[in-house]
N, C-alpha and C positions, 0 to 999 in steps of 0.2 A: 606607929607605922605598921601597917598590915604586912604579914609575911609575903603576900603576893606582890608587894612593891619592891622586894629586895633581890639583889643579884650579887653573887661572889664571882670575881674574876681571879682565877688561880694560875700562877705561873709567872714567867718573865725571863730574866737572864740576858736577853738580847733586846735591842731596840725594836726589832721586828715583832717579837712576841708581845712586848708591852704596848706598842702603838696599835696593834690589832685589838688588844683588850680595851684600850682607850676608845677606839672607834665604836666597839660594841657598847661600852659604858655610856658614851655620849648619846647613842640612840636610845638606850634604856632610860636615861635621865630625861630625854626629850618626851618620852611616853609618861613617865611617872612624875616628872616635875621637881625632882629633888636629888641633888648630888649625894645626899646621905643614904639613898636607896642602893648605892653601890659600894662594895668593899673589895679592895684588891688584897690578895694574899700572895706574898712572894718569898724569895730566899734572900738571906742577909747579904750574900756576896754579889747579887745581881744588880743590874742597872735600875731596877724598879725603885730602889730607895731614893734615887735622884730624880727619876723621870715622872713617876706617878704623882707625887705631891704637886709638881708643876701644873698638872692638869686638874687639880682641885679635888682629888679623890683620897679617901682614907686608905691607909695601907697597914697591914700587919705582916710581920716577917717571921719566917721559920729558919732555924739552923739546919740546913740540909745541903748536901752536895750531890755529886754525880755517882752513878753506878756503872754506866756504860762507857767504854773507851777511855778508862782512866787506870792509873796504877793501883797496886794492891793497897798502899797506904790510904789513898783517897777513898777507895771502896770500903775499907774497914771502918774508916771514920764515918762515912755515910751510914753504914749499917748500925753503928753505935748511936748515931743521931736519930735514926728513924723512929724508935719508940717515943722519944720526946716530941718529935715533929708530929706524929699521929695524935699524941695527947693534946698538943696545942691546937692542931687542926680540929679535933673534936670539940674543944672548948669554944673555938671560933664559930663553928657551925651551930652548936647548940645555943650559943648566946645571940648570934646575929639572926638565926632562923631564916635563911634565904628561901625564896621561891625556887631559884635556879642557881646552879653552879656550873661554870664553864671553864675548862682548862685551855690555856692558850699556848702551852708548851713551856718547857723549862722545869727545873727540879721541883719546885713547890707544887706544880699541878698534880703530881702523882698522889701524894698522901691526901690532899684536900679533895680531889675529885673521887678517888677510890672510896674514901670514907663517906663522902656524901652519897655515893651510890649504895653503900652498905646500909646507910641509915634511911634511905629514901622510902622504904615501906612504912617506916614509923613516923617520919616527919614530912613526907610528901615532896622531898627535894627532886626537882628535875635536874638531870646531869647531862653534860655535853662536852665535847672537845672540838677544837678547830685544828685541822691539819693544813698548814700553810704551804707545804712543799709537795712536789710530785712524787716523793717517796716518804712514807710515814716514818717518824722518828721513834726511838726506842720506847719512850714513855707513852706516846700516843698509841703505839701498837698494843701495849698492854691495856691501857684504859679503854681503847676502842672496843674491846670484847665485852665490856660491862656497861658502858654509859647508854643513856637513852638515845642520844643523837650524835652524829658525827658530821661536822661541816667541813667540806673540802674546798680548797682554793682551786685545785686542778682536777680534771677528770681522772688523770693518771693516779692521783693520790688516793682515789676512792677504791682502788683495786684490792687493798688489803683489809677492807672492812666489810661487814655485812651490808648487802644492798638495801635491806629494810631500814637501816639506820642512817644511810648516807644522804646528804643533800649537798650538791655542788653549788656553792654560793659565790665563788670568787673570794678574794681576800679583803676583809674589811680594813679600810684605811681612813685617815682623817678627812672629814667632810670638807675641809677648807681647800683641798687639792682638786682643782677643776681642769678641764681641757683648756689648754693654752693656745693662742694663735701660733701659726708656724714659727719655728725658731728664726731669730734674726742672725744673720751671718756677719754683720758689721757692728761691732767687732766680733770676730769668730771667738766664741768663749767655750773653753773646755772646763766642764765641771767634773771634778774627780772626788770620789769618796769611797770609803771601804766599809760602810755600815757604821753602826753607832760607836764601835770601838776602833775604827780605823782598820787599815790592812797593810801590813808591812810589804807584802808582795806587790800590791798595786803601787804603793808609794815608790818602791824601788824601780819598777818599770817606767814610771813617769820621770824619775830623776835620770835614769839611763837615756831616756828619749830627749830630755831637755836640750842638750847641745845641738840636736838636729831640728828642734822646733823653735828655738829662741829668736830667730830672725824672720819669722813668717807671720808676724802680726797677730799672734794668738794671745788671748787674755785667759788667765788661769784662776779658777776658784777651786781650792783644794782643802777638803776636810781630812786631816791626817790621823785623828785619834790622839789621845793624850800622850802615849808612850813615844810616838815617832815625830812629834811636832818639831822639836829642835833640829833633828837631822834633816827633815824635809825643808824647813825654813832656810837652813844653811845652804841646802842644795840650790834653791832658787836664787839666793843671794850670790852664791859662787858663780852662777852662770849669768848673773846680771839680768834676771828675768823678774819684772814686777809681777806680783801675784797676791791674791787674797788667800792667805793660809790660816786656817782655823783648826783648833783642836776638835771642836764639835760645833755643828751648825744647827740651831733650833728652827730657823725659818727656811726650811727646805723649799717651800713653795716659791719664795723670791729667787732662789738660786736656779731652780728649774726654769723659771721665766727668763732668766738671763742666758741660760745655757744654749749653745748651738749643738753640742754633742756631749754625751755623758760617758764617763768611764767609771765602772763600779762592779761590785760583786753581784752574784745572781741569787741573793736571798729573796724570798717570796715577797716580803714587804716592799723592798726597793723596786722589784719588778712591777708590782701592782701600782706603785706610785708613778712610775714612768709610763705605764699604760694609761693611767688616769689623766695625766697632764699632756701626754702625747710627745714625749721626747725620745730621740734616737739614742740607744746605748751601745757601747762596746762592753760586753760582759767579760769579766775575768773571774771565773768561778773559783771559790775557795777549794783548793785541792784536797784539804784535809776534812772537808765537811762529811758528816756521818752519811754512810751509804752513797757517797758522791752525789748528794741530792742537788747541790748547786749546779753542777754540770748538766744534770738531767733537767732541772728547771730551765736552764739557758737554752738547751737544745730544742725545747718546745717552741720557744720564740724564734730561734734561728731557723727551724724547719719551715716556719711561716714567713720567712724573710722579714722578720720584725726586730732583728738585732744582728750584731756581729759578735762572735764568741772567740776569744783568744785564751787558750790555756796559759796559766801562769808559767813563765819561764820559756814559753814556746818561741818567743821572738827576741831578738836583740833590741837594744835601744833604738838603733837605726831602723830596724824593720818595723817596730811599733810606731815610730815617728812617720815612716812612709805610709802606713795605713791611715793615720790621722790626717796627714796632708792630702792623701788621695781623696778622702771624704770631704775635706775642706774645699777641694777644687771641684767636687761634684755635688752641688747642693740638691740636685734632683734625687740622688740616692738617699740623702738624709730625709728629704720630704716624704719619699715613699715609705721609709721605715716609720716615720712619725704617724702616718696614716694607718699602717698595718698594726703597729703596737697598740694603738688605742682600741682596736677591735677585741683585745683580750680583757678589757676592763668591764667588770660587772658593778654597776653603780649602787645597787641595792643590797650588797652583801650584809651589812650590819642590820638593815631593816628585816631581811629574811630571817636572820639568826634570832633577833629579838621577837619577831612574830612567832617563831617556832617555840621559843622558850616561854612565851606567854606573858609578857609584861602587860599589866593592866593600865589603861590610860587614866 
């Protein structure tokens, strides 16, 4: 296989990072005709070990943790691991000899992308990152100073990078997610999820609202995350509310199709998926997100009347139930948001990224 057939996708940690990488990889494979032209490099503790193989891609893992917003013990452990991580990344790069390396966020993107950029004069590697949020993360702020290209999902996210490097592409997502017909309100279906690992805060808000929602003909689909599954399942059972409760849902497209209204975090991947399928969301931003990026993401949509935003803990269970019931009784509001949110979707994000990186057909 020629070097110009090959791509390394570095990073992971969260479902949003991984699935953006998968979308880019899928487009790369469409051009090159071979899954073996793509290699993912992730961190041992991330979700990539479970998610990447499901999509048919090879994966190599580094032992590496966080440096930002962590305790002293974690920081020291990461510093101890870095030399070995750089050595393993060097071996991967020299052995695989990619044409391009793109970082999608997460711990592993740092050493792989940085080392690829250092080696680029000798091996011809093209390097890039994708910034999925409206505020650049710690690793991307560092890498953005050195890489050849910076792809941004939001215009606001481009502010921290050199204009010469930035291309605003939107966020690449799975090509299977297409614009859906307007949501059905019979039965009124509330789809609740908190990202790939669930969200304790969202789960609690829904459980607090259940006593006020249970007699209003609402159907529930709820992705809880692994750690909170038992508590949430017990909550629905205690209130006598039939619900589809899952630890993790692979077929998000089918759930979006059934949803009348969505309650979720404001991670960039979830927001882009909602924009692509045209579903109305109530965003509950993660209050501990780095640089408060989820709230800033959500405000972009809210300012265009393309979502509702409820800070975590800002409403009682009764108040949150009132909001849901008011939207259930006003289908025109939901329909309006469905139309507005779809205007944020850029369908060719992965194609633009792959074109820029130069995959050969």
